C-alpha positions as CSV (number, residue, x, y, z in Angstrom):
1,M,-0.5,9.7,-2.0
2,R,-1.3,6.9,-4.4
3,L,0.4,3.6,-3.8
4,T,1.3,1.4,-6.8
5,P,2.3,-2.0,-5.5
6,V,5.1,-3.8,-7.2
7,H,5.1,-7.0,-5.1
8,A,3.5,-8.4,-2.0
9,E,4.4,-11.8,-0.4
10,G,2.1,-14.0,1.5
11,R,-1.4,-13.6,2.9
12,L,-0.3,-11.2,5.6
13,G,1.6,-9.0,3.2
14,H,-1.4,-8.8,0.8
15,D,-3.8,-8.0,3.7
16,L,-1.5,-5.3,5.0
17,L,-1.2,-3.8,1.5
18,E,-5.0,-3.8,1.2
19,A,-5.3,-2.0,4.5
20,E,-2.9,0.7,3.3
21,L,-4.6,1.0,-0.1
22,T,-8.1,1.2,1.4
23,S,-7.3,3.6,4.2
24,G,-4.9,5.8,2.3
25,D,-2.6,6.0,5.3
26,G,-0.4,4.0,7.5
27,P,3.3,3.3,8.1
28,C,4.2,2.9,4.4
29,V,2.6,6.2,3.5
30,D,4.4,7.9,6.3
31,A,7.7,6.3,5.4
32,V,7.5,7.6,1.9
33,N,6.3,11.1,2.9
34,D,8.7,11.5,5.8
35,R,11.7,9.8,4.0
36,R,12.5,7.8,7.1
37,P,11.8,4.3,8.4
38,V,8.6,3.8,10.3
39,L,8.8,1.0,12.8
40,V,5.7,-0.1,14.6
41,A,6.1,-2.9,17.1
42,D,2.4,-3.3,17.9
43,L,-0.5,-1.9,15.9
44,H,-2.8,-2.6,18.9
45,R,-1.0,0.0,21.0
46,Q,-2.8,3.3,21.6
47,E,-0.1,5.4,19.9
48,A,-0.5,3.5,16.6
49,Q,-4.3,3.6,16.8
50,A,-4.3,7.3,17.4
51,R,-1.8,8.0,14.5
52,W,-3.7,5.8,12.0
53,P,-7.2,5.0,13.3
54,L,-8.6,3.7,10.0
55,F,-5.4,1.8,9.0
56,T,-5.0,0.1,12.4
57,A,-8.6,-1.0,12.4
58,L,-8.1,-2.6,8.9
59,G,-4.7,-3.9,9.9
60,Q,-6.1,-5.6,13.0
61,T,-8.7,-7.3,10.9
62,A,-5.9,-8.6,8.7
63,R,-4.1,-10.0,11.8
64,V,-1.1,-7.7,11.3
65,R,0.5,-6.7,14.5
66,A,4.0,-5.3,13.6
67,V,4.9,-3.2,10.6
68,F,8.3,-2.0,9.5
69,A,8.4,0.4,6.5
70,F,11.7,1.5,4.9
71,P,11.5,4.2,2.3
72,L,13.3,3.7,-1.1
73,L,15.3,6.9,-1.5
74,A,16.7,8.1,-4.8
75,G,18.4,11.3,-4.0
76,P,15.9,13.8,-2.8
77,D,13.0,11.6,-3.9
78,S,11.2,8.8,-2.1
79,V,10.1,6.5,-4.8
80,G,8.7,3.6,-2.8
81,V,8.8,1.6,0.4
82,L,9.9,-1.8,1.5
83,M,7.3,-3.1,3.9
84,L,7.8,-6.0,6.4
85,C,5.1,-7.2,8.7
86,Q,4.4,-9.9,11.3
87,D,1.3,-11.4,13.0
88,R,2.8,-10.9,16.4
89,P,4.1,-7.8,18.2
90,R,7.9,-7.3,18.1
91,M,10.5,-4.7,17.4
92,L,13.3,-5.2,14.9
93,E,16.8,-5.4,16.5
94,E,19.5,-3.1,15.2
95,A,21.1,-5.8,13.1
96,E,17.7,-6.6,11.5
97,Q,17.1,-2.9,10.8
98,R,20.5,-2.7,9.0
99,T,19.6,-5.8,7.0
100,A,16.2,-4.4,6.1
101,R,17.9,-1.1,4.9
102,Y,20.2,-3.2,2.7
103,F,17.2,-5.0,1.2
104,A,15.5,-1.6,0.7
105,D,18.6,-0.4,-1.2
106,A,18.5,-3.5,-3.3
107,A,14.8,-3.1,-4.0
108,L,15.4,0.5,-5.1
109,L,18.0,-0.6,-7.6
110,L,15.7,-3.3,-9.0
111,L,12.8,-0.9,-9.1
112,L,14.9,1.8,-10.9
113,N,16.1,-0.8,-13.4
114,L,12.7,-2.5,-13.5
115,V,14.2,-6.0,-13.7
116,V,14.7,-8.9,-11.4
117,I,17.2,-11.7,-11.7
118,N,15.8,-15.2,-11.1
119,G,17.6,-18.1,-9.6
120,A,19.0,-19.2,-12.9
121,G,20.6,-15.8,-13.5
122,E,18.0,-14.7,-16.1
123,V,16.8,-11.1,-16.2
124,L,13.1,-10.8,-16.0
125,P,10.9,-7.6,-16.3
126,V,9.2,-6.5,-13.1
127,Q,5.4,-6.9,-13.3
128,V,3.4,-4.3,-11.3
129,L,0.7,-6.1,-9.3
130,A,-2.6,-6.1,-11.1
131,L,-4.4,-4.7,-8.0
132,G,-2.5,-1.4,-8.3
133,A,-3.4,-1.1,-12.0
134,E,-7.0,-2.0,-11.2
135,I,-7.3,0.7,-8.6
136,H,-5.8,3.3,-11.0
137,Q,-8.1,2.3,-13.8
138,A,-11.2,2.3,-11.5
139,T,-10.2,5.7,-10.2
140,G,-10.1,7.1,-13.7
141,A,-13.5,5.5,-14.5
142,V,-15.0,7.0,-11.4
143,A,-13.5,10.4,-12.2
144,V,-15.4,10.3,-15.6
145,Q,-18.6,8.9,-14.1
146,A,-18.8,11.4,-11.3
147,D,-17.2,14.3,-13.2
148,C,-14.7,14.9,-10.5
149,T,-10.9,15.0,-10.0
150,V,-8.8,11.9,-9.8
151,E,-8.1,12.6,-6.2
152,E,-11.8,12.9,-5.4
153,A,-12.5,9.8,-7.3
154,L,-10.0,7.8,-5.2
155,M,-11.6,9.2,-2.0
156,R,-15.0,8.1,-3.3
157,L,-13.7,4.6,-4.0
158,R,-12.1,4.4,-0.5
159,A,-15.2,5.7,1.2
160,H,-17.3,3.1,-0.6
161,A,-14.9,0.3,0.3
162,L,-15.0,1.3,3.9
163,A,-18.8,1.7,4.0
164,A,-19.3,-1.6,2.2
165,D,-16.6,-3.3,4.4
166,E,-14.8,-4.5,1.2
167,P,-11.2,-4.3,0.1
168,L,-10.4,-1.4,-2.2
169,T,-9.3,-3.8,-4.9
170,Q,-12.7,-5.6,-4.8
171,V,-14.5,-2.3,-5.2
172,A,-12.2,-1.4,-8.1
173,R,-13.0,-4.7,-9.8
174,K,-16.7,-4.0,-9.5
175,V,-16.2,-0.6,-11.2
176,L,-14.2,-2.1,-14.0
177,A,-16.8,-4.9,-14.4
178,H,-19.5,-2.2,-14.6
179,T,-21.4,-3.6,-11.7
180,L,-20.8,-0.5,-9.6
181,R,-21.1,3.1,-10.8
182,F,-20.5,6.5,-9.3
183,S,-22.8,9.1,-10.9
184,E,-22.3,12.8,-10.8
185,Q,-23.8,14.3,-7.6
186,R,-26.6,16.8,-8.4
187,S,-27.1,19.9,-6.3
C-alpha cells in the first residue's frame, strides 16, 4: 500500500508518518487494509514489536509510544486514515474513541470534497503534503532508472532509506535532486 499524506501536525505526527512511510507497515496501513480502528497503547510492548518490527523500531526512534489509527470508510472502500499519536503509553477511553470516529468521519467528508473551511468561514483547497508527492515522484524516477515496476522501485527506496538510516522523504529528495541514482541491476 502506498500512503499519500494529506496532513500531519506537530513533530511527533511528522515523525510517526515518516516511520509508516519508510517501513511500509504499521497501524495506519493495517487500519486501511482491515477497515477497522487499530489502537496501540504502547509500541514498546512485545505484541506491537512482533506485529510491526520495522515500524516499531522507527517509531521508538521518533519517541512515539501510543498510536490510534481510524480508517476513513467510504462505502466498501477505505480511502484513508486518521492517525493520532502520543509520546507516552496510554489507551483511549470509550468516549475518546467515539470522538475520534467523529473526527474521522469529518476528515472523510473534507477529503472527499477536497476542501477545508478556515476560521473565517472561507473555503480553501486541501494541499497534499509535498513529502507524499516527492516519494511518488522519486518512485517513478527509480522505476525508470532501474527498469523495474513501481512497486519494486518503492521497495528499493525503502531498503535504501533503512540501510542509510535516513527518512524515506530525505532519500526521495536525493533522487529528485539527482544526487542518488538506482541503476538497472545486471545479471
